C-alpha positions as CSV (number, residue, x, y, z in Angstrom):
1,P,9.4,-3.2,9.6
2,L,5.9,-4.6,9.1
3,Q,2.8,-2.6,10.1
4,V,-0.8,-3.8,9.9
5,E,-3.6,-1.3,10.2
6,R,-7.4,-1.6,10.1
7,E,-9.9,1.2,9.5
8,A,-13.4,0.6,10.8
9,P,-16.2,0.1,8.2
10,R,-17.8,3.3,7.0
11,R,-21.5,4.0,6.5
12,T,-22.4,5.0,2.9
13,A,-25.6,5.7,1.0
14,E,-25.4,2.0,-0.1
15,G,-25.0,0.7,3.4
16,V,-21.9,-0.2,5.4
17,S,-18.6,-0.7,3.6
18,A,-16.1,-3.4,4.4
19,P,-13.2,-2.4,6.7
20,L,-10.0,-1.2,5.0
21,W,-6.8,-3.1,5.8
22,R,-3.3,-1.8,5.1
23,I,-0.1,-3.7,5.3
24,R,3.1,-1.6,5.1
25,F,6.5,-3.1,4.7
26,A,10.1,-2.2,4.0
27,L,13.0,-4.3,2.7
28,D,16.6,-3.7,1.9
29,V,18.0,-6.8,0.2
30,E,20.8,-6.8,-2.3
31,P,20.9,-6.5,-5.3
32,M,17.5,-4.8,-5.3
33,G,18.3,-2.2,-2.6
34,P,15.7,-0.4,-0.4
35,L,12.1,-1.2,-1.3
36,Q,8.9,-0.1,0.5
37,G,5.4,-1.1,-0.1
38,I,1.8,-0.9,1.0
39,V,-1.0,-3.5,0.3
40,T,-4.6,-2.3,0.8
41,L,-7.6,-4.6,1.0
42,R,-11.3,-3.7,1.2
43,G,-13.6,-6.6,0.7
44,R,-12.4,-8.2,-2.6
45,D,-10.5,-5.2,-3.8
46,V,-6.8,-5.2,-3.4
47,G,-4.1,-2.6,-4.3
48,V,-0.4,-2.8,-4.2
49,T,2.0,0.2,-4.3
50,L,5.7,-0.2,-4.3
51,W,8.6,2.3,-4.0
52,A,12.1,1.3,-5.2
53,E,15.0,3.6,-4.5
54,R,17.0,2.3,-7.5
55,E,16.0,2.9,-11.1
56,Q,16.9,-0.6,-12.2
57,T,14.8,-2.1,-9.4
58,S,11.9,0.2,-10.3
59,Q,12.1,-0.9,-14.0
60,L,12.2,-4.6,-13.0
61,L,9.1,-4.2,-10.8
62,R,7.2,-2.3,-13.5
63,G,7.9,-5.2,-15.9
64,A,6.6,-7.7,-13.3
65,A,3.5,-5.6,-12.4
66,P,1.2,-7.0,-15.2
67,G,2.0,-10.6,-14.0
68,L,1.1,-9.7,-10.4
69,E,-2.1,-8.0,-11.5
70,S,-3.1,-11.1,-13.4
71,A,-2.2,-13.3,-10.4
72,L,-4.5,-11.2,-8.2
73,L,-7.4,-11.5,-10.6
74,L,-6.8,-15.3,-10.9
75,A,-7.0,-15.4,-7.0
76,E,-10.5,-14.0,-7.5
77,F,-10.0,-10.5,-6.2
78,A,-12.5,-8.0,-7.8
79,S,-9.6,-5.7,-8.7
80,G,-5.9,-5.8,-8.4
81,A,-4.0,-2.6,-9.2
82,V,-0.2,-2.5,-8.9
83,D,1.6,0.8,-8.9
84,V,5.4,1.1,-8.9
85,H,7.2,4.4,-8.1
86,L,10.9,5.4,-8.0
87,G,12.1,6.9,-4.7
88,Q,10.4,6.8,-1.3
89,P,6.8,7.3,-0.2
90,R,5.9,10.9,0.8
91,V,5.8,11.4,4.5
92,M,2.6,13.1,5.4
93,Q,3.1,16.1,7.7
94,P,0.6,16.4,10.5
95,T,-1.9,19.1,10.0
96,A,-3.1,21.6,12.7
97,G,-5.3,20.0,15.4
98,Q,-3.8,16.5,15.3
99,F,-1.8,16.9,18.5
100,L,-3.4,16.7,21.9
101,D,-1.7,18.3,25.0
102,R,-2.2,15.8,27.7
103,L,-0.1,17.6,30.3
104,S,-2.3,20.7,30.6
């Protein structure tokens, strides 16, 4: 699946910030196995976070991360951080007050 989200700009002491864009994706391709990722973009700042379920894939991605960071900077992004994790992303549990009873 592919999911694109946009958060509205926020007001800060310096003015209004650029909107935050998130692109979430998931792949399961052999021989890499299950892989999930999120790319965030705010203005000219980009971040990439990847989760690989296989140790070998995680090591391969960690080895490729410096090249991806360099490519992002060459593409004139202000920053380009790449993080690689083993396993799956944590699923955030809803906190109290996030549900609305529309039937009552």
